[in-house]
MARVEXVEX-13067 format. One record per residue: x, y, z of N, C-alpha, C, O in turn; residue in three letters. Coordinates in steps of 0.05 Angstrom, whole numbers, padded with zeros to 5 digits, always signed. Example, Ala and Ser with C-alpha at 12.3 -4.5 7.8 and 13.67 -1.06 7.14 Angstrom:
+00264-00114+00156+00246-00090+00156+00264-00066+00156+00285-00066+00169Ala
+00257-00045+00142+00273-00021+00143+00258+00001+00157+00268+00023+00161Ser
end
This chain:
-00175-00385+00190-00169-00359+00202-00165-00362+00232-00183-00373+00245Unk
-00143-00352+00242-00138-00353+00271-00149-00326+00283-00134-00306+00284Unk
-00173-00327+00292-00187-00303+00302-00172-00290+00325-00167-00266+00326Unk
-00164-00307+00344-00150-00297+00369-00124-00283+00362-00118-00261+00372Unk
-00109-00295+00344-00083-00284+00336-00087-00257+00321-00072-00238+00325Unk
-00107-00257+00304-00113-00233+00288-00121-00210+00306-00112-00187+00303Unk
-00139-00216+00325-00148-00196+00344-00125-00185+00361-00124-00161+00366Unk
-00108-00202+00370-00085-00194+00386-00066-00176+00371-00056-00156+00381Unk
-00061-00184+00346-00043-00168+00329-00053-00141+00323-00038-00121+00324Unk
-00079-00139+00317-00092-00113+00310-00103-00098+00334-00111-00075+00331Unk
-00102-00110+00357-00113-00098+00381-00143-00090+00377-00151-00068+00383Unk
-00158-00110+00366-00186-00106+00361-00202-00129+00373-00191-00151+00378Unk
-00227-00125+00378-00245-00146+00387-00269-00147+00368-00285-00128+00368Unk
-00271-00168+00352-00292-00169+00332-00319-00177+00345-00319-00195+00362Unk
-00341-00165+00337-00367-00172+00347-00380-00194+00330-00390-00214+00340Unk
-00378-00191+00304-00390-00210+00285-00367-00227+00273-00356-00219+00252Unk
-00361-00249+00285-00339-00266+00276-00344-00276+00247-00325-00279+00232Unk
-00369-00281+00241-00375-00292+00214-00367-00273+00192-00356-00282+00171Unk
-00372-00247+00195-00365-00228+00174-00335-00224+00171-00325-00219+00149Unk
-00321-00225+00194-00291-00223+00192-00280-00248+00179-00261-00246+00163Unk
-00291-00271+00186-00281-00296+00173-00287-00295+00143-00270-00304+00127Unk
-00309-00284+00136-00316-00282+00107-00296-00265+00092-00289-00270+00069Unk
-00285-00245+00105-00265-00227+00093-00240-00242+00084-00227-00234+00065Unk
-00235-00264+00098-00211-00280+00092-00217-00306+00076-00200-00323+00074Unk
-00242-00308+00067-00250-00332+00053-00250-00328+00023-00266-00312+00012Unk
-00232-00342+00009-00229-00340-00020-00250-00357-00033-00259-00377-00022Unk
-00258-00349-00058-00278-00364-00072-00270-00394-00077-00288-00411-00079Unk
-00244-00399-00079-00235-00427-00083-00242-00444-00059-00247-00468-00063Unk
-00242-00433-00036-00249-00448-00011-00279-00454-00011-00287-00476-00004Unk
-00294-00434-00019-00323-00437-00019-00331-00459-00039-00348-00476-00034Unk
-00318-00459-00062-00324-00479-00083-00318-00507-00074-00331-00526-00083Unk
-00299-00510-00056-00291-00537-00046-00307-00545-00021-00305-00568-00011Unk
-00323-00527-00010-00339-00532+00014-00368-00523+00010-00379-00510+00028Unk
-00379-00531-00012-00407-00522-00018-00427-00532+00002-00448-00520+00007Unk
-00421-00555+00015-00440-00566+00034-00441-00551+00060-00459-00555+00077Unk
-00421-00533+00065-00420-00518+00090-00429-00489+00087-00428-00474+00107Unk
-00438-00481+00064-00451-00455+00059-00433-00432+00068-00443-00413+00081Unk
-00408-00432+00060-00390-00410+00064-00396-00388+00044-00407-00393+00022Unk
-00389-00363+00050-00391-00341+00031-00363-00330+00026-00347-00327+00045Unk
-00357-00324+00001-00330-00313-00005-00329-00283+00001-00349-00271+00009Unk
-00306-00271-00002-00302-00243+00006-00306-00222-00016-00299-00199-00011Unk
-00317-00230-00038-00318-00211-00061-00336-00187-00056-00330-00165-00063Unk
-00359-00192-00043-00377-00169-00037-00365-00150-00016-00368-00126-00017Unk
-00351-00162+00004-00337-00146+00024-00314-00130+00011-00309-00107+00020Unk
-00302-00141-00009-00280-00127-00023-00292-00102-00036-00280-00081-00036Unk
-00315-00105-00049-00329-00082-00061-00334-00060-00041-00330-00037-00047Unk
-00344-00068-00018-00350-00048+00003-00325-00036+00014-00323-00011+00018Unk
-00305-00052+00019-00280-00042+00030-00266-00023+00012-00253-00004+00021Unk
-00268-00027-00014-00257-00008-00034-00268+00020-00029-00254+00040-00030Unk
-00294+00022-00025-00307+00048-00021-00299+00060+00006-00294+00084+00008Unk
-00297+00044+00027-00289+00053+00053-00260+00064+00051-00254+00086+00062Unk
-00243+00050+00037-00215+00058+00034-00213+00085+00019-00199+00103+00028Unk
-00227+00087-00003-00227+00111-00019-00236+00136-00003-00224+00157-00004Unk
-00258+00132+00012-00268+00154+00028-00249+00161+00050-00243+00185+00055Unk
-00238+00141+00064-00219+00146+00086-00195+00161+00076-00186+00180+00089Unk
-00183+00152+00054-00159+00164+00044-00165+00192+00033-00149+00211+00037Unk
-00187+00195+00019-00195+00221+00009-00198+00242+00031-00189+00264+00029Unk
-00212+00234+00052-00216+00252+00075-00189+00259+00088-00185+00283+00095Unk
-00171+00240+00091-00145+00245+00103-00129+00265+00086-00119+00285+00096Unk
-00128+00260+00059-00112+00278+00042-00124+00306+00042-00109+00326+00041Unk
-00151+00308+00041-00164+00334+00041-00157+00351+00066-00152+00375+00064Unk
-00155+00337+00088-00150+00352+00113-00119+00356+00118-00111+00376+00129Unk
-00104+00336+00109-00075+00337+00114-00061+00358+00096-00042+00371+00104Unk
-00071+00360+00071-00058+00378+00052-00078+00399+00041-00088+00396+00019Unk
-00083+00420+00057-00104+00439+00050-00098+00455+00024-00116+00467+00012Unk
-00072+00456+00016-00065+00471-00007-00059+00454-00032-00051+00464-00053Unk
-00064+00428-00029-00058+00410-00051-00081+00410-00072-00104+00407-00064Unk
-00075+00415-00098-00096+00416-00118-00110+00389-00121-00098+00368-00114Unk
-00134+00389-00132-00150+00365-00135-00135+00344-00152-00135+00320-00146Unk
-00121+00353-00173-00107+00334-00190-00085+00319-00176-00081+00295-00180Unk
-00071+00333-00159-00049+00320-00144-00060+00301-00122-00049+00280-00117Unk
-00083+00309-00110-00095+00291-00090-00105+00266-00104-00102+00244-00092Unk
-00115+00268-00128-00125+00245-00142-00101+00226-00149-00104+00202-00146Unk
-00079+00238-00157-00056+00222-00164-00044+00208-00140-00037+00184-00141Unk
-00043+00222-00117-00032+00210-00093-00051+00188-00082-00042+00167-00074Unk
-00077+00193-00083-00096+00173-00074-00094+00148-00091-00095+00125-00080Unk
-00091+00151-00117-00088+00128-00135-00064+00111-00128-00065+00086-00129Unk
-00042+00124-00119-00018+00109-00112-00022+00094-00086-00010+00073-00082Unk
-00039+00105-00068-00044+00092-00042-00062+00068-00044-00058+00048-00030Unk
-00082+00070-00061-00102+00049-00063-00097+00029-00086-00114+00012-00091Unk
-00075+00031-00099-00069+00013-00121-00061-00015-00110-00055-00018-00087Unk
-00062-00035-00128-00057-00063-00119-00031-00067-00105-00030-00079-00083Unk
-00008-00057-00116+00017-00061-00102+00018-00050-00073+00030-00062-00055Unk
+00005-00027-00069+00004-00015-00042-00013-00032-00024-00005-00037-00001Unk
-00036-00040-00033-00054-00057-00017-00041-00083-00010-00044-00093+00012Unk
-00027-00094-00029-00012-00119-00024+00008-00115-00002+00011-00132+00016Unk
+00023-00093-00003+00043-00087+00017+00030-00083+00045+00042-00093+00064Unk
+00007-00070+00046-00006-00067+00072-00014-00095+00083-00010-00101+00106Unk
-00025-00112+00065-00034-00139+00074-00010-00155+00083-00012-00170+00103Unk
+00012-00153+00069+00036-00168+00077+00047-00159+00104+00055-00175+00121Unk
+00047-00132+00108+00057-00121+00133+00041-00131+00157+00051-00131+00180Unk
+00015-00138+00152-00002-00147+00173-00005-00178+00174-00021-00189+00189Unk
+00011-00191+00157+00011-00221+00156-00017-00232+00150-00025-00253+00160Unk
-00032-00217+00134-00059-00226+00127-00059-00253+00112-00078-00269+00113Unk
-00038-00258+00097-00036-00282+00080-00039-00307+00096-00051-00327+00086Unk
-00029-00308+00120-00031-00333+00136-00059-00339+00146-00064-00361+00156Unk
-00077-00320+00144-00104-00324+00154-00125-00331+00132-00147-00338+00138Unk
-00116-00330+00107-00135-00334+00085-00143-00364+00083-00127-00382+00086Unk
-00169-00368+00079-00180-00395+00074-00180-00399+00044-00195-00386+00029Unk
-00164-00418+00035-00160-00423+00006-00168-00452-00001-00166-00470+00016Unk
-00177-00456-00026-00181-00483-00036-00154-00496-00040-00133-00482-00042Unk
-00153-00522-00041-00128-00537-00044-00112-00529-00069-00088-00526-00069Unk
-00127-00526-00091-00114-00519-00116-00101-00492-00115-00078-00488-00124Unk
-00115-00472-00104-00105-00445-00101-00081-00445-00082-00062-00430-00086Unk
-00082-00461-00061-00060-00463-00042-00035-00474-00056-00013-00464-00052Unk
-00039-00495-00071-00016-00508-00085-00002-00490-00106+00021-00494-00111Unk
-00018-00472-00117-00006-00454-00138+00003-00427-00126+00008-00409-00141Unk
+00006-00426-00100+00017-00402-00088-00002-00379-00083+00007-00356-00081Unk
-00028-00385-00082-00048-00364-00078-00044-00347-00053-00052-00324-00053Unk
-00033-00359-00033-00030-00345-00007-00011-00321-00009-00013-00303+00007Unk
+00006-00321-00029+00024-00299-00033+00019-00283-00059+00035-00266-00066Unk
-00003-00289-00072-00009-00276-00097-00017-00247-00092-00035-00242-00076Unk
-00004-00228-00105-00009-00199-00100-00039-00191-00102-00049-00178-00084Unk
-00052-00199-00123-00080-00191-00127-00098-00202-00104-00116-00189-00095Unk
-00092-00227-00096-00108-00240-00075-00104-00225-00049-00123-00221-00034Unk
-00079-00218-00043-00074-00204-00018-00086-00176-00017-00097-00167+00003Unk
-00085-00162-00040-00097-00136-00042-00128-00138-00038-00139-00121-00024Unk
-00140-00159-00049-00169-00163-00046-00176-00168-00017-00196-00158-00007Unk
-00159-00184-00003-00165-00190+00025-00163-00165+00042-00178-00162+00061Unk
-00144-00148+00036-00141-00123+00052-00167-00106+00049-00177-00096+00069Unk
-00177-00103+00025-00202-00088+00021-00225-00102+00034-00242-00089+00046Unk
-00226-00129+00032-00249-00144+00044-00248-00141+00074-00270-00137+00087Unk
-00225-00141+00086-00223-00138+00115-00233-00110+00123-00247-00107+00143Unk
-00226-00090+00108-00235-00063+00114-00265-00061+00112-00278-00048+00128Unk
-00277-00074+00092-00306-00075+00089-00319-00089+00113-00339-00080+00123Unk
-00307-00111+00121-00317-00126+00144-00315-00110+00170-00333-00111+00186Unk
-00293-00096+00173-00289-00080+00198-00310-00058+00198-00320-00051+00220Unk
-00315-00046+00175-00336-00025+00174-00363-00036+00182-00378-00023+00197Unk
-00370-00059+00172-00396-00072+00180-00397-00079+00209-00417-00076+00222Unk
-00374-00088+00219-00373-00098+00247-00373-00075+00267-00385-00077+00289Unk
-00359-00053+00261-00355-00033+00281-00358-00004+00272-00354+00015+00287Unk
-00365+00000+00246-00370+00027+00236-00346+00041+00224-00324+00031+00225Unk
-00352+00064+00212-00332+00078+00197-00310+00089+00215-00287+00090+00207Unk
-00317+00098+00239-00297+00110+00257-00275+00089+00264-00251+00096+00264Unk
-00283+00064+00269-00263+00044+00275-00246+00037+00250-00222+00033+00252Unk
-00259+00036+00227-00245+00031+00202-00224+00053+00197-00202+00048+00188Unk
-00232+00078+00204-00214+00101+00201-00191+00099+00220-00168+00106+00213Unk
-00196+00090+00245-00175+00086+00264-00155+00066+00254-00130+00068+00259Unk
-00165+00045+00241-00147+00024+00230-00129+00036+00209-00105+00031+00208Unk
-00141+00053+00191-00125+00066+00170-00105+00086+00183-00082+00088+00173Unk
-00113+00099+00204-00095+00118+00217-00071+00104+00229-00049+00116+00232Unk
-00075+00079+00236-00053+00064+00249-00035+00050+00229-00011+00049+00233Unk
-00046+00040+00207-00031+00023+00189-00026+00035+00161-00009+00025+00146Unk
-00041+00055+00153-00038+00066+00125-00029+00095+00125-00009+00101+00112Unk
-00042+00112+00140-00036+00140+00139-00007+00147+00147+00005+00165+00135Unk
+00005+00133+00167+00033+00139+00173+00052+00135+00150+00073+00148+00148Unk
+00046+00116+00132+00063+00111+00109+00061+00135+00089+00080+00140+00075Unk
+00038+00148+00089+00036+00172+00073+00054+00194+00084+00068+00208+00069Unk
+00054+00197+00110+00069+00218+00124+00099+00214+00121+00114+00233+00119Unk
+00108+00189+00119+00137+00183+00117+00146+00183+00088+00170+00178+00083Unk
+00128+00189+00070+00136+00192+00042+00137+00166+00026+00150+00165+00005Unk
+00123+00146+00035+00123+00120+00020+00111+00123-00007+00116+00106-00025Unk
+00095+00144-00012+00082+00147-00038+00093+00173-00052+00079+00184-00069Unk
+00117+00181-00044+00128+00206-00055+00133+00204-00086+00135+00224-00099Unk
+00134+00179-00096+00138+00175-00125+00114+00186-00140+00116+00193-00164Unk
+00091+00188-00126+00067+00199-00139+00066+00229-00137+00049+00242-00150Unk
+00083+00241-00122+00083+00270-00118+00109+00281-00128+00131+00272-00122Unk
+00107+00302-00144+00131+00315-00154+00137+00339-00136+00132+00362-00143Unk
+00148+00333-00113+00154+00354-00094+00176+00374-00104+00176+00397-00098Unk
+00195+00363-00120+00216+00380-00130+00205+00402-00148+00214+00425-00147Unk
+00186+00395-00166+00174+00415-00184+00159+00435-00168+00159+00459-00174Unk
+00144+00426-00148+00128+00444-00132+00146+00464-00117+00140+00488-00116Unk
+00168+00454-00106+00187+00471-00092+00199+00491-00111+00203+00515-00105Unk
+00206+00481-00135+00218+00499-00155+00200+00522-00162+00209+00545-00165Unk
+00174+00517-00164+00155+00538-00171+00154+00559-00149+00153+00583-00155Unk
+00156+00550-00124+00156+00569-00102+00181+00586-00101+00180+00610-00098Unk
+00204+00572-00103+00230+00586-00100+00234+00605-00124+00247+00626-00120Unk
+00225+00597-00148+00230+00614-00171+00214+00641-00171+00219+00658-00188Unk
+00196+00644-00152+00183+00669-00149+00203+00691-00141+00198+00715-00146Unk
+00225+00683-00130+00247+00701-00124+00270+00693-00142+00283+00673-00138Unk
+00275+00709-00163+00295+00701-00184+00323+00700-00173+00341+00690-00187Unk
+00328+00711-00149+00355+00711-00138+00361+00685-00122+00383+00681-00112Unk
+00341+00667-00121+00345+00642-00106+00349+00618-00124+00337+00616-00145Unk
+00367+00601-00116+00373+00577-00132+00372+00552-00113+00378+00554-00089Unk
+00365+00530-00125+00363+00505-00109+00384+00486-00119+00389+00483-00143Unk
+00397+00473-00099+00417+00452-00106+00412+00427-00089+00406+00430-00065Unk
+00415+00404-00101+00413+00378-00087+00440+00364-00087+00455+00366-00106Unk
+00445+00351-00065+00470+00336-00063+00465+00310-00047+00451+00310-00026Unk
+00476+00288-00057+00475+00263-00042+00499+00263-00022+00522+00262-00031Unk
+00493+00265+00003+00514+00268+00023+00522+00242+00037+00542+00241+00051Unk
+00506+00221+00032+00514+00195+00045+00498+00173+00031+00477+00177+00020Unk
+00510+00149+00031+00495+00125+00022+00504+00102+00039+00528+00099+00045Unk
+00486+00085+00047+00492+00063+00065+00479+00037+00054+00462+00038+00036Unk
+00488+00014+00064+00477-00011+00057+00491-00025+00034+00506-00012+00020Unk
+00485-00051+00030+00497-00066+00008+00486-00056-00019+00466-00042-00020Unk
+00499-00064-00041+00492-00053-00067+00464-00059-00076+00451-00044-00090Unk
+00452-00082-00066+00425-00089-00074+00404-00076-00056+00380-00079-00061Unk
+00413-00062-00035+00393-00051-00016+00404-00025-00004+00406-00022+00020Unk
+00412-00007-00021+00424+00018-00012+00403+00038-00003+00380+00038-00011Unk
+00412+00056+00014+00396+00079+00022+00413+00104+00017+00436+00105+00025Unk
+00400+00124+00005+00414+00149-00001+00403+00172+00016+00380+00173+00021Unk
+00421+00190+00024+00414+00213+00039+00419+00238+00022+00441+00243+00014Unk
+00397+00253+00017+00400+00277+00000+00397+00302+00018+00382+00302+00037Unk
+00411+00322+00010+00409+00348+00023+00402+00369+00003+00412+00369-00019Unk
+00383+00386+00011+00374+00407-00007+00383+00435+00004+00378+00441+00027Unk
+00395+00450-00013+00403+00477-00005+00390+00498-00023+00388+00495-00047Unk
+00382+00520-00010+00372+00543-00025+00391+00566-00019+00394+00575+00003Unk
+00405+00575-00041+00426+00595-00038+00447+00587-00018+00457+00603-00002Unk
+00454+00561-00018+00475+00552-00001+00467+00544+00027+00482+00533+00042Unk
+00442+00551+00035+00432+00544+00061+00415+00519+00061+00398+00515+00044Unk
+00421+00501+00079+00407+00476+00080+00377+00480+00089+00372+00492+00109Unk
+00359+00470+00071+00331+00474+00077+00316+00447+00080+00294+00446+00090Unk
+00329+00426+00071+00315+00400+00074+00334+00377+00070+00356+00379+00058Unk
+00326+00353+00080+00341+00329+00077+00321+00306+00074+00298+00308+00083Unk
+00330+00284+00061+00312+00262+00057+00328+00236+00052+00350+00237+00042Unk
+00315+00214+00059+00327+00188+00056+00310+00171+00037+00285+00172+00039Unk
+00322+00157+00018+00307+00140+00000+00323+00117-00012+00347+00116-00009Unk
+00309+00099-00025+00322+00076-00037+00336+00083-00062+00354+00068-00071Unk
+00329+00105-00074+00343+00115-00098+00350+00144-00094+00340+00157-00075Unk
+00368+00154-00110+00376+00182-00108+00353+00201-00113+00349+00221-00099Unk
+00336+00194-00133+00313+00211-00139+00294+00211-00116+00283+00232-00110Unk
+00289+00188-00104+00270+00187-00082+00280+00203-00058+00264+00217-00045Unk
+00306+00202-00052+00317+00217-00030+00315+00247-00035+00310+00263-00017Unk
+00318+00255-00061+00316+00284-00068+00287+00293-00065+00282+00315-00056Unk
+00268+00276-00073+00240+00282-00071+00232+00286-00041+00218+00305-00034Unk
+00243+00270-00024+00237+00272+00004+00250+00296+00017+00240+00309+00035Unk
+00273+00304+00006+00286+00328+00015+00270+00352+00007+00267+00372+00022Unk
+00259+00351-00017+00242+00373-00026+00216+00375-00009+00208+00397-00003Unk
+00205+00352-00002+00181+00352+00015+00188+00364+00042+00172+00379+00054Unk
+00211+00357+00053+00220+00369+00079+00221+00399+00077+00213+00413+00095Unk
+00232+00409+00055+00233+00438+00051+00205+00450+00048+00200+00472+00059Unk
+00188+00437+00033+00160+00447+00030+00146+00449+00056+00131+00468+00061Unk
+00151+00429+00074+00139+00430+00100+00148+00455+00115+00132+00467+00130Unk
+00172+00462+00111+00182+00487+00125+00171+00512+00113+00169+00533+00126Unk
+00164+00510+00087+00151+00533+00074+00121+00534+00082+00107+00553+00075Unk
+00112+00513+00095+00083+00512+00103+00066+00503+00080+00042+00509+00080Unk
+00077+00488+00061+00061+00479+00038+00053+00450+00043+00040+00438+00025Unk
end
């Protein structure tokens, strides 16, 4: 683990270097260095999972005061699932800091999704031990919560149905979606959707699929409704 590089990238200064190093230590490395008394990151992963759940739960509770418990549960599950945690770890280049055994290294462990997800949770647990919940929350505010705000987990939210429920309270109103633009090569397109209520534009959204762009347009409209 390159402590200096990690601190510079995250703009953090670790107090207990041992616990941060442990967060990046895989069990395969410990097994190959038994004489050096290393500890793997599994206990820190357990702790980090709880820190993450609490941090995300608190954020959703405050950010969406009108969101029902069931929807908050569904959204939180999408944020803390393995693919999401892997993506967070990759965005922070955590893979290059992991201490792996030779066998795990040779079989591609450094890029294995489950391993990266575990390291992200372990790091969060280590940060909590090193600097407390407030610092761990600041880390989430910087690297996780903005992705919620930009709709990265909109697939877990059915904004279109929620908007439909609100608009249908007035039977004279109708909703229409239109894809007004698409950019990029065929394997990496972005679609721009526009949402109109009785012909008036109320929202727009960009997504990798037409459905995703429409969901984000619906969310844009919901924001204007104050939902």
